[in-house]
BAFI-3210 file (N, C-alpha, C; in Angstrom, 3 decimals, decimal comma, padded with zeros to 6 digits):
// residues 283
n [1|2|3|4|5|6|7|8|9|10|11|12|13|14|15|16|17|18|19|20|21|22|23|24|25|26|27|28|29|30|31|32|33|34|35|36|37|38|39|40|41|42|43|44|45|46|47|48|49|50|51|52|53|54|55|56|57|58|59|60|61|62|63|64|65|66|67|68|69|70|71|72|73|74|75|76|77|78|79|80|81|82|83|84|85|86|87|88|89|90|91|92|93|94|95|96|97|98|99|100|101|102|103|104|105|106|107|108|109|110|111|112|113|114|115|116|117|118|119|120|121|122|123|124|125|126|127|128|129|130|131|132|133|134|135|136|137|138|139|140|141|142|143|144|145|146|147|148|149|150|151|152|153|154|155|156|157|158|159|160|161|162|163|164|165|166|167|168|169|170|171|172|173|174|175|176|177|178|179|180|181|182|183|184|185|186|187|188|189|190|191|192|193|194|195|196|197|198|199|200|201|202|203|204|205|206|207|208|209|210|211|212|213|214|215|216|217|218|219|220|221|222|223|224|225|226|227|228|229|230|231|232|233|234|235|236|237|238|239|240|241|242|243|244|245|246|247|248|249|250|251|252|253|254|255|256|257|258|259|260|261|262|263|264|265|266|267|268|269|270|271|272|273|274|275|276|277|278|279|280|281|282|283]
n.u [-013,213|-013,577|-012,356|-013,857|-015,322|-018,046|-018,995|-021,400|-023,356|-022,648|-023,251|-026,019|-026,846|-026,050|-027,739|-030,286|-030,439|-029,615|-028,367|-029,260|-027,523|-024,459|-021,004|-018,615|-015,364|-014,032|-011,101|-008,261|-006,551|-004,568|-001,506|-001,955|-003,930|-002,802|-000,502|002,850|004,542|003,783|004,133|006,003|005,078|002,610|003,500|004,803|002,771|000,484|-002,789|-005,232|-007,466|-007,433|-005,053|-003,159|-003,466|-002,750|-001,255|001,447|004,024|003,949|001,417|-000,057|000,783|-000,314|-003,048|-003,248|-002,518|-004,684|-006,700|-006,045|-006,286|-009,021|-010,253|-009,529|-010,497|-013,138|-014,551|-014,159|-015,098|-017,812|-018,602|-018,858|-016,825|-015,207|-012,441|-009,518|-008,352|-005,626|-004,390|-005,122|-003,906|-001,196|-000,996|-001,547|000,611|002,698|002,235|002,824|005,583|006,345|005,838|005,073|006,048|006,043|003,192|003,396|001,773|002,099|004,354|003,446|001,348|002,721|004,071|001,959|000,778|-001,386|-003,459|-002,964|-005,349|-006,745|-005,109|-005,590|-008,274|-008,051|-006,573|-008,330|-010,318|-009,012|-008,463|-011,073|-011,907|-010,577|-008,064|-005,782|-003,971|-004,105|-002,055|-002,253|-000,403|000,793|-000,548|-000,787|001,113|002,113|004,300|006,231|007,691|005,976|005,785|003,398|002,247|000,503|001,416|001,638|000,307|000,028|-002,342|-002,307|000,311|000,921|-000,246|001,348|003,770|003,031|002,268|004,761|006,008|007,172|007,717|008,677|010,066|012,807|012,968|011,790|013,354|015,672|015,083|014,592|012,136|011,644|011,932|010,018|007,697|007,448|007,056|004,530|002,939|003,197|002,052|-000,636|-001,362|-001,079|-002,900|-005,240|-005,314|-005,681|-007,708|-011,175|-011,800|-009,258|-006,785|-004,604|-001,420|001,516|004,655|006,604|009,105|010,402|012,976|013,868|013,034|011,269|008,627|007,427|004,809|002,213|-000,017|-003,083|-004,850|-008,174|-009,169|-006,877|-004,195|-000,919|000,936|004,111|005,559|008,200|009,461|011,327|013,006|014,956|017,111|018,752|017,921|018,304|017,804|017,274|018,468|016,452|014,044|014,133|014,220|011,694|010,098|010,643|009,261|006,567|006,100|005,263|003,242|003,950|006,770|007,637|009,590|009,179|010,118|011,398|012,183|012,241|012,417|011,712|012,856|014,406|015,866|016,824|016,107|013,465|012,379|010,902|011,854|010,174|008,567|006,178|003,792|003,695|003,598|001,115|-000,534|-000,175|-001,595|-004,137|-004,667|-005,435|-008,074]
n.v [-000,607|-001,786|000,013|002,221|005,376|006,941|010,011|011,248|009,565|009,763|012,440|012,469|010,763|012,183|014,366|013,285|011,546|012,564|012,250|009,677|007,903|006,116|006,266|004,102|003,653|001,792|000,566|-000,231|-003,469|-004,053|-004,183|-005,812|-007,477|-008,949|-010,103|-010,677|-012,123|-011,465|-008,807|-007,281|-007,724|-006,432|-003,802|-003,287|-003,766|-002,556|-002,244|-002,793|-005,385|-006,905|-006,080|-006,761|-009,553|-010,450|-012,529|-012,055|-009,479|-007,863|-008,277|-007,240|-004,578|-003,851|-003,988|-001,842|000,278|000,285|000,827|003,462|004,848|004,388|005,604|008,283|008,899|008,051|007,585|009,909|012,097|011,266|011,869|014,549|016,743|018,638|018,091|017,947|014,748|014,201|016,379|016,040|013,599|014,290|015,958|014,167|012,442|014,211|014,560|011,976|011,893|013,637|012,321|012,095|014,598|018,163|020,131|022,245|024,462|026,599|025,921|023,565|024,673|026,359|024,408|023,100|025,115|026,558|028,323|028,719|028,311|026,599|024,331|023,701|022,909|020,625|019,002|018,775|017,252|014,744|014,023|013,801|011,621|009,618|008,956|010,355|011,405|014,064|014,998|016,688|019,337|019,233|021,451|022,534|023,442|025,908|028,684|027,563|027,690|026,384|024,227|024,910|023,900|021,113|017,590|015,478|012,479|009,965|007,559|004,758|002,535|001,000|002,476|004,758|003,675|002,838|005,245|006,353|004,641|002,259|-001,149|-003,593|-004,809|-004,385|-002,253|-000,259|-000,110|000,878|003,484|006,908|007,167|005,090|005,206|007,334|006,112|003,725|004,920|006,075|003,750|002,744|004,835|004,742|002,143|002,213|004,207|002,962|000,885|002,137|003,156|004,135|007,580|008,456|010,899|011,997|013,417|015,258|016,353|019,222|021,578|024,898|024,854|022,312|020,104|017,071|014,741|011,906|010,831|011,704|010,613|011,120|009,460|008,269|009,527|010,862|009,987|010,215|009,282|008,943|008,442|007,343|006,670|004,421|003,224|001,041|-001,585|-001,239|000,986|004,436|007,128|010,594|013,602|015,455|014,089|013,349|015,888|016,820|015,045|015,895|018,266|017,399|015,278|012,427|009,496|006,985|005,965|005,117|003,396|002,500|-000,080|-002,079|-004,573|-007,652|-007,914|-006,820|-004,258|-002,195|001,113|003,037|006,180|005,764|004,727|002,354|000,027|-001,482|-003,937|-003,270|-004,779|-005,445|-002,888|-002,044|-003,912|-003,129|-000,749|-001,717|-003,017|-000,968|-000,472]
n.w [061,266|058,781|057,223|056,736|057,350|058,052|057,577|056,913|058,022|060,717|061,098|060,672|062,762|064,992|064,854|065,053|067,197|069,620|072,862|072,979|071,921|071,576|070,867|069,412|068,672|066,130|065,845|063,660|063,739|066,664|068,648|070,913|069,999|067,940|068,964|070,304|068,596|066,067|065,800|064,329|061,739|061,913|062,279|059,812|057,864|058,833|060,463|059,164|058,449|055,927|054,837|056,810|056,897|054,404|051,821|051,378|051,677|049,384|048,299|050,388|050,256|047,762|048,402|050,198|048,528|046,764|048,607|049,444|047,006|046,380|048,566|048,190|045,623|045,484|048,052|049,749|048,065|047,981|050,522|050,530|050,537|048,061|046,871|044,984|044,133|043,732|044,961|047,656|048,104|047,857|050,077|052,191|051,854|052,413|055,151|056,010|055,487|057,448|059,789|063,202|063,635|064,462|063,680|060,953|059,540|057,775|056,254|054,978|053,522|051,720|050,221|048,979|047,593|048,565|050,999|054,604|055,939|054,245|054,390|057,062|056,866|055,250|056,976|059,151|057,906|057,413|060,034|061,060|059,576|060,807|059,973|060,497|063,366|065,603|067,913|070,806|072,461|075,867|078,234|080,771|082,541|084,389|084,034|082,399|079,162|076,729|073,862|071,363|069,066|067,600|067,446|064,584|063,338|060,913|061,287|060,856|060,545|058,300|056,213|056,316|055,349|052,774|051,536|051,331|049,628|050,563|051,047|052,295|055,461|055,338|053,528|055,091|057,438|056,353|055,895|056,865|058,129|059,851|062,747|063,520|062,431|063,926|066,408|065,999|065,789|068,406|069,918|068,988|069,804|072,628|073,329|072,502|074,343|076,752|079,604|079,219|078,939|079,308|078,594|076,043|075,394|074,263|075,626|075,616|076,011|075,423|076,267|075,826|077,313|077,129|076,436|074,819|074,945|077,002|079,350|080,883|083,178|084,068|087,183|087,613|087,563|086,216|083,428|081,959|078,850|076,949|073,678|071,818|068,968|069,262|070,315|072,432|074,222|075,123|077,366|076,794|078,387|078,432|078,854|081,566|082,731|081,960|083,387|085,974|085,904|085,577|087,320|086,999|087,704|086,698|084,749|081,613|079,174|076,011|073,857|071,033|071,977|073,998|076,734|080,104|082,185|084,754|084,451|086,109|087,786|088,186|085,876|083,735|081,371|078,738|076,576|073,908|074,131|076,884|078,003|077,050|078,305|080,944|080,957|080,359|082,735|084,332|083,884]
ca.u [-012,790|-013,586|-011,731|-014,867|-015,746|-019,128|-019,303|-022,821|-024,123|-022,380|-023,984|-027,442|-027,095|-025,903|-028,886|-031,574|-030,413|-028,864|-028,702|-029,707|-026,571|-023,094|-020,072|-017,513|-014,403|-013,503|-009,765|-007,608|-005,915|-003,448|-000,479|-002,523|-004,779|-002,026|000,507|004,241|005,222|003,403|004,182|006,720|004,182|001,640|004,172|005,075|001,566|-000,636|-003,783|-006,446|-007,393|-007,024|-003,639|-002,382|-003,604|-002,395|-000,359|002,834|004,126|003,569|-000,049|-000,516|001,032|-001,304|-004,334|-003,200|-002,541|-006,076|-007,456|-005,768|-006,880|-010,477|-010,638|-009,349|-011,245|-014,564|-015,184|-014,174|-016,084|-019,174|-018,904|-019,172|-015,745|-014,760|-010,999|-008,874|-007,748|-004,167|-003,994|-005,254|-002,871|000,068|-001,047|-001,457|001,995|003,515|002,071|003,577|007,002|006,552|005,262|005,432|006,597|005,141|002,460|003,816|000,759|002,612|005,241|002,603|000,596|003,632|004,356|000,762|000,320|-002,673|-003,249|-002,945|-006,732|-007,072|-004,380|-006,325|-009,493|-007,623|-006,181|-009,562|-010,996|-008,316|-008,662|-012,460|-012,010|-009,797|-006,852|-004,667|-004,129|-003,522|-001,733|-002,124|000,650|000,426|-000,680|-001,220|002,248|002,352|005,683|007,099|007,407|005,659|005,448|001,946|001,777|000,278|002,157|000,756|000,594|-000,856|-002,625|-001,969|001,704|000,943|-000,528|002,570|004,768|002,549|002,366|006,176|006,525|007,980|006,954|009,174|010,731|014,126|012,740|011,447|014,509|016,670|014,506|014,511|010,810|011,505|011,682|008,707|006,626|007,318|006,465|003,100|002,316|003,155|001,061|-001,980|-001,625|-001,253|-004,160|-006,309|-005,335|-005,931|-009,113|-012,019|-011,639|-007,843|-006,417|-003,227|-000,719|002,969|005,178|007,846|009,340|011,374|014,317|014,267|012,421|010,327|008,090|006,699|003,386|001,771|-001,391|-003,772|-005,850|-009,287|-008,702|-005,803|-002,835|-000,187|001,975|005,025|006,028|009,182|009,389|012,593|013,132|016,321|017,168|019,513|017,436|018,843|016,974|017,923|018,302|015,188|012,949|014,211|013,815|010,243|009,492|010,728|008,168|005,225|006,033|004,322|003,149|004,765|007,654|007,888|010,311|008,715|011,113|010,985|012,776|011,350|012,645|011,321|013,897|014,524|017,132|017,109|015,240|012,068|011,937|010,828|011,926|009,319|008,010|004,880|002,703|003,647|003,116|-000,335|-001,194|-000,160|-002,711|-005,382|-004,880|-005,979|-009,504]
ca.v [-001,990|-002,079|001,102|003,221|006,306|007,615|011,311|011,580|008,823|010,375|013,708|012,153|010,190|013,238|015,266|012,650|010,664|013,211|011,729|008,280|007,172|006,049|005,999|003,191|003,719|000,484|000,796|-001,400|-004,392|-003,472|-005,136|-006,789|-008,417|-009,835|-010,790|-010,249|-012,813|-010,872|-007,358|-006,678|-007,725|-005,360|-002,531|-003,125|-003,794|-001,846|-003,054|-003,136|-006,846|-007,457|-005,764|-007,546|-010,989|-010,764|-013,675|-011,584|-008,026|-007,165|-008,307|-006,272|-003,238|-003,591|-003,688|-000,486|001,214|000,362|001,500|004,901|005,386|004,377|006,616|009,624|009,136|007,723|007,733|011,291|012,887|010,899|012,488|015,963|017,663|018,659|018,324|017,123|013,561|014,290|017,365|015,438|012,563|014,988|016,425|012,968|011,984|015,156|014,235|010,743|012,273|014,390|011,509|012,437|015,947|019,257|020,699|023,545|024,693|027,535|025,168|022,701|025,524|026,766|023,244|022,763|026,283|027,004|029,095|027,932|027,954|025,422|023,217|023,342|022,183|019,293|018,248|018,460|016,167|013,484|013,705|013,344|010,304|008,705|008,579|011,132|011,819|015,346|014,856|018,058|019,523|019,465|022,910|022,903|023,694|027,352|029,095|026,964|028,039|025,100|024,173|025,022|023,197|019,679|016,607|014,843|011,085|009,104|006,647|003,373|002,478|000,480|003,570|005,568|003,033|002,841|006,619|006,634|003,667|001,263|-002,398|-004,616|-004,287|-003,883|-000,909|000,685|000,053|001,675|004,807|007,734|007,119|003,909|005,612|007,970|005,158|002,886|005,768|006,174|002,476|002,670|005,810|004,228|000,945|002,581|004,940|001,961|000,060|002,956|003,192|005,197|008,818|008,848|011,960|011,815|014,616|015,167|017,458|019,761|022,974|025,603|024,546|020,980|019,011|016,460|013,397|011,564|010,615|011,922|010,129|011,362|008,410|008,623|009,582|011,854|009,447|010,708|008,373|009,508|007,355|007,635|005,611|004,293|002,084|000,571|-002,686|-000,734|002,365|005,356|008,314|011,898|014,387|016,183|013,297|013,467|017,256|016,902|014,316|016,778|019,236|016,812|014,292|011,363|008,333|005,931|006,406|003,955|003,510|001,401|-000,393|-003,275|-005,785|-008,618|-007,945|-005,668|-004,018|-000,787|001,767|004,145|007,345|005,336|004,399|000,935|-000,302|-002,650|-004,111|-002,643|-005,615|-005,287|-001,533|-002,022|-004,684|-002,312|000,183|-002,495|-003,339|000,224|-000,336]
ca.w [061,076|057,358|056,500|056,399|058,399|057,361|058,191|056,749|059,026|062,019|061,169|060,857|064,081|065,982|064,792|065,329|068,361|070,691|074,171|072,895|071,090|072,081|069,781|069,665|067,569|065,766|065,302|063,052|064,675|067,402|069,095|071,843|069,261|067,056|069,755|070,151|067,501|064,774|065,963|063,205|060,581|062,138|062,033|058,375|057,037|059,423|061,141|058,427|058,386|054,632|054,654|057,773|056,637|053,016|051,678|051,463|051,821|048,146|048,218|051,385|049,703|046,704|049,055|050,742|047,407|046,304|049,676|049,372|045,776|046,505|049,551|047,635|044,388|045,594|049,361|050,238|047,310|048,363|051,817|050,343|050,196|046,668|046,875|043,967|044,746|043,705|045,969|048,978|048,212|048,135|051,459|053,030|051,737|053,181|056,573|056,257|055,549|058,692|060,859|064,585|063,702|064,812|062,560|060,436|058,512|056,770|055,356|054,163|052,603|050,641|049,380|048,207|046,851|049,102|052,223|055,837|056,274|053,439|055,011|058,286|056,486|054,810|058,158|059,882|057,201|057,653|061,449|061,204|058,946|061,650|059,248|061,059|064,764|065,995|069,336|071,311|073,474|077,263|078,351|082,124|083,424|084,455|084,233|081,391|077,775|076,114|072,444|071,227|067,870|067,814|066,665|063,616|063,008|060,121|062,384|060,531|060,082|056,942|055,290|056,275|054,482|051,397|051,031|051,063|048,686|051,274|051,039|053,214|056,659|054,925|052,972|056,166|058,334|055,662|055,626|058,093|058,744|060,715|064,124|063,659|062,137|065,131|067,447|065,728|066,157|069,867|070,385|068,704|070,615|074,031|073,468|072,391|075,555|077,941|080,035|078,675|079,684|079,302|077,650|075,582|074,961|074,364|076,435|075,061|076,371|074,589|076,782|075,392|078,075|076,185|076,635|073,597|075,203|078,378|079,467|082,146|083,328|084,951|088,562|087,680|087,461|085,051|082,929|080,963|077,995|075,905|072,673|071,098|068,046|069,495|071,277|073,584|074,281|076,121|077,554|076,794|079,614|078,361|079,435|083,031|083,073|081,813|084,504|087,143|085,762|085,639|088,404|086,631|088,591|086,071|083,674|080,774|077,913|075,167|072,822|070,291|072,543|074,636|078,179|080,922|083,190|085,163|084,063|087,020|087,688|088,222|084,520|083,380|079,945|078,497|075,229|073,681|074,659|078,339|078,281|076,792|079,375|082,161|080,839|080,484|084,147|084,989|083,562]
c.u [-012,686|-012,918|-012,702|-015,181|-016,804|-019,524|-020,790|-023,689|-023,897|-023,186|-025,461|-027,724|-026,996|-027,104|-030,161|-031,612|-029,618|-029,333|-029,125|-028,742|-025,204|-022,167|-018,966|-016,590|-013,807|-012,162|-009,290|-007,015|-004,762|-002,554|-001,043|-003,348|-003,962|-000,934|001,930|004,916|004,871|003,436|004,906|005,855|003,141|002,258|004,348|003,783|000,423|-001,719|-005,080|-006,406|-006,914|-005,558|-002,777|-002,353|-003,235|-001,326|001,116|002,841|003,673|002,061|-000,657|-000,357|000,009|-002,664|-004,348|-003,183|-003,956|-006,947|-007,285|-006,439|-008,398|-010,955|-010,609|-010,296|-012,739|-015,161|-015,273|-015,111|-017,528|-019,590|-019,136|-018,017|-015,317|-013,290|-010,389|-008,135|-006,236|-003,659|-004,039|-004,225|-001,520|000,119|-000,859|-000,023|002,950|003,433|002,833|005,075|007,332|005,987|005,899|006,017|005,561|004,463|003,021|002,913|001,282|003,506|004,443|001,833|001,469|003,889|003,178|000,276|-001,063|-002,401|-003,367|-004,349|-007,168|-006,375|-005,115|-007,582|-009,162|-007,287|-007,403|-010,286|-010,341|-008,412|-010,076|-012,660|-011,185|-008,532|-005,610|-004,991|-003,406|-003,297|-001,411|-001,006|000,057|000,443|-000,987|-000,077|002,599|003,836|006,666|006,689|007,233|005,413|003,927|001,385|001,534|001,273|001,172|001,242|-000,430|-001,081|-002,264|-000,571|001,802|000,666|000,658|003,538|004,327|002,627|003,799|006,809|007,389|007,157|007,378|009,809|012,121|014,011|012,584|012,653|015,632|016,235|014,427|013,165|010,682|011,165|010,334|007,538|006,377|006,670|004,958|002,352|002,167|002,083|-000,353|-002,324|-001,884|-002,557|-005,339|-006,435|-005,751|-007,412|-009,882|-011,912|-010,195|-007,619|-004,936|-002,671|000,744|003,435|006,497|007,964|010,356|012,801|014,766|013,776|011,304|009,921|007,219|005,200|003,109|000,298|-001,938|-004,928|-007,010|-008,844|-007,494|-004,393|-002,197|000,910|002,802|005,643|007,013|009,235|010,691|012,559|014,577|016,274|018,014|019,160|018,089|017,954|017,815|017,630|016,954|014,010|012,946|013,810|012,298|009,536|009,583|009,609|006,814|005,022|005,039|004,359|003,975|005,562|008,068|008,747|009,933|009,708|010,735|011,601|011,754|011,471|012,111|012,366|013,925|015,849|017,444|016,187|013,771|011,514|011,975|010,907|011,066|008,865|006,618|003,737|002,566|003,177|001,619|-001,091|-001,220|-001,301|-004,051|-005,706|-005,479|-007,483|-010,342]
c.v [-002,337|-000,972|002,188|004,092|007,205|008,902|011,623|010,828|009,386|011,652|013,440|011,643|011,255|014,155|014,602|011,861|011,262|012,696|010,280|007,431|007,196|005,653|005,062|003,230|002,333|000,695|-000,412|-002,300|-003,710|-004,581|-006,193|-007,843|-009,387|-010,598|-010,392|-010,875|-012,234|-009,346|-006,679|-006,654|-006,617|-004,007|-002,284|-002,943|-002,942|-002,795|-003,300|-004,636|-007,406|-007,176|-006,640|-009,023|-011,383|-011,852|-013,297|-010,063|-007,293|-007,169|-007,325|-004,848|-002,886|-003,269|-002,258|000,574|001,397|001,090|003,014|005,512|005,458|005,449|008,005|009,906|008,892|008,085|009,186|012,170|012,543|011,547|013,990|016,848|017,544|019,067|017,407|015,967|013,673|015,287|016,750|014,324|013,191|015,439|015,262|012,444|012,910|014,865|012,958|011,023|012,953|013,644|011,834|013,833|016,979|019,795|022,076|023,856|025,606|026,812|024,258|023,509|025,971|025,609|022,897|023,912|026,744|027,830|028,193|027,497|026,704|024,181|022,746|022,542|020,776|018,426|017,852|017,283|014,821|013,057|013,155|011,948|009,248|008,206|009,239|011,460|013,141|015,271|016,243|018,161|019,688|020,966|023,386|023,257|025,184|027,631|028,495|027,449|026,724|025,262|024,146|024,294|021,720|018,837|015,866|013,427|010,581|007,867|005,188|003,315|001,937|001,551|004,529|004,981|003,050|004,233|006,988|005,606|002,590|-000,012|-003,374|-003,977|-003,756|-002,478|000,108|000,960|000,851|003,092|005,606|007,668|006,016|004,300|006,284|007,031|004,229|003,676|005,890|004,913|002,365|003,611|005,270|003,041|001,308|003,343|003,970|001,138|000,833|002,946|004,328|006,433|009,267|009,939|011,839|013,130|014,260|016,397|017,927|021,230|023,590|025,283|023,128|019,827|018,406|015,053|013,085|011,449|010,790|011,524|010,455|010,373|008,901|008,527|010,473|011,314|009,866|009,709|009,098|008,368|007,903|006,427|005,591|003,061|001,589|-000,560|-002,338|000,736|003,169|006,595|009,579|012,641|015,109|015,432|013,440|014,867|017,408|016,179|015,112|017,816|018,620|015,842|013,168|010,193|007,166|006,518|005,164|004,330|002,277|001,186|-001,702|-004,575|-006,646|-008,660|-006,681|-005,494|-002,528|-000,201|002,966|005,322|006,982|004,919|002,890|000,808|-001,528|-002,720|-003,490|-003,459|-005,429|-003,891|-001,413|-002,771|-003,921|-001,297|-000,530|-002,798|-002,163|000,384|-000,607]
c.w [059,595|056,547|056,121|057,602|057,775|058,080|058,065|057,745|060,425|062,186|061,412|062,259|065,154|066,023|065,305|066,631|069,524|072,043|074,177|072,077|071,756|070,934|070,245|068,459|067,333|065,072|064,489|064,135|065,392|067,954|070,034|071,120|068,407|067,805|069,395|068,940|066,137|064,819|064,796|061,950|060,704|061,831|060,531|057,586|057,570|059,886|060,405|058,120|057,054|054,334|055,546|057,393|055,208|052,951|051,743|051,492|050,561|047,951|049,213|050,865|048,627|047,309|049,567|049,636|046,882|047,325|049,565|048,141|045,874|047,471|048,934|046,478|044,525|046,939|049,815|049,413|047,661|049,676|051,700|049,923|048,731|046,636|045,828|044,635|044,798|044,750|047,366|049,174|048,520|049,583|052,436|053,028|052,490|054,671|056,920|056,354|056,878|059,899|062,207|064,723|064,121|063,554|062,212|059,251|057,408|055,765|054,427|053,123|051,429|049,684|048,481|047,338|047,267|050,362|053,457|056,245|055,507|053,993|056,265|057,952|056,000|056,023|058,979|059,245|057,509|059,118|061,662|060,623|059,674|060,955|059,830|062,511|064,972|067,502|069,895|072,346|074,861|077,514|079,764|083,064|083,417|084,663|083,250|080,007|077,001|074,617|072,308|070,012|068,184|067,021|065,774|063,316|061,994|060,981|062,102|059,936|058,660|055,911|055,201|055,255|053,025|050,786|050,665|050,124|049,296|051,454|052,123|054,442|056,321|054,338|054,096|057,055|057,679|055,374|056,928|058,809|059,771|062,151|064,316|063,388|063,323|066,263|067,247|066,094|067,668|070,425|070,176|069,600|072,070|074,255|073,387|073,669|076,796|078,325|079,365|079,567|079,823|078,262|077,322|075,042|074,708|075,134|075,831|075,445|075,422|075,010|076,442|076,239|077,229|076,622|075,421|073,827|076,686|078,444|080,850|082,223|084,189|086,412|088,733|087,597|086,145|084,685|081,874|080,172|076,969|074,970|071,873|070,195|068,124|070,516|072,493|073,789|075,395|076,166|077,464|078,102|079,634|078,944|080,956|083,484|082,999|082,965|085,814|087,106|086,086|086,792|088,086|087,607|088,040|084,917|082,880|079,577|077,093|074,030|072,136|070,787|073,246|076,160|078,833|082,014|083,550|084,682|084,954|086,781|087,693|086,879|084,306|081,852|079,712|077,055|075,133|074,269|076,169|078,740|078,103|077,874|080,683|082,139|080,946|081,928|084,920|084,723|084,802]
res [m|l|g|s|a|s|i|d|l|l|r|q|s|g|e|s|l|a|g|r|i|r|y|l|e|m|r|p|l|d|a|l|e|v|g|a|d|r|l|d|r|l|w|v|r|g|g|f|p|d|s|f|l|a|s|n|d|r|a|s|q|r|w|r|q|d|f|i|r|t|y|l|e|r|d|i|p|l|l|g|p|r|i|a|a|e|t|l|r|r|f|w|t|m|l|a|h|r|q|s|g|l|l|n|a|a|e|l|a|r|s|l|g|v|d|a|k|t|v|a|s|y|l|d|l|l|v|d|l|l|l|v|r|r|l|e|p|w|h|s|n|a|g|k|r|l|v|k|s|p|r|i|y|v|r|d|s|g|l|v|h|t|l|l|g|l|t|t|s|e|d|i|l|g|h|p|i|a|g|p|s|w|e|g|l|v|v|e|t|l|i|a|a|a|p|e|g|t|h|a|y|f|y|r|t|a|a|g|a|e|i|d|l|v|m|t|l|p|g|g|a|l|w|a|v|e|i|k|r|s|l|q|p|k|l|e|r|g|f|h|h|a|c|l|d|l|e|p|e|r|r|l|l|i|y|p|g|s|e|t|y|p|i|g|g|g|v|e|v|m|p|l|i|q|g|s|e|a|l|l|a|m|h]
***
């Protein structure tokens, strides 16, 4: 909630209170908390309260710039890892450029001038600090050649935009990151709304069948979610092929519009708020 993730406290609590402690992840603000009328602001600025509530976009951007610098130069070294702040910033920025893309550790390693093992350690650190999400591929469908690399998301959309030097919605909409950044916001919001015990994946085969987000809810219900940053969204054939493979109970297409409507094939098009509320109803 305050932008802090204390690995040393987590380590101490895990060692001293095993079986007597419960963890609650305090995420930044999400779409259900801010409402539909402020969803675009949440997307542009991210969900850290001081960033979201800033007087204007430039003040919000300055807060996020200070947050990133403080995290890299002070907070992470205090937690133990001795990584040059500039190196870790370059790595974090590379991940922002590749938002929602498949992890290619070898490519990242070449760009940073380190080995793949070092890249893995950097990524583990950012995942542990709740700054990056590693969305694992679905792996339970026998007989299909499935993609095995995880997808990577910088978890807060505001940090994505700041790492790329984007301040306003006009900056973002004119940049190729707009779609992947929106996808990351949707993924984080839906996972936050889902019942405890839900597992999240993506689905992709070598033949091109693909679903952006596959959620297995407690009890075994399977939801397939496609995400589009378009007011007139259309589904690719790969989504329908993937649904034939997985036979999900619900098929959603989340978009930035305000109406909910069916588009055939059992797919419901709906705004992010309504999609999140549908998951809340499963609690």
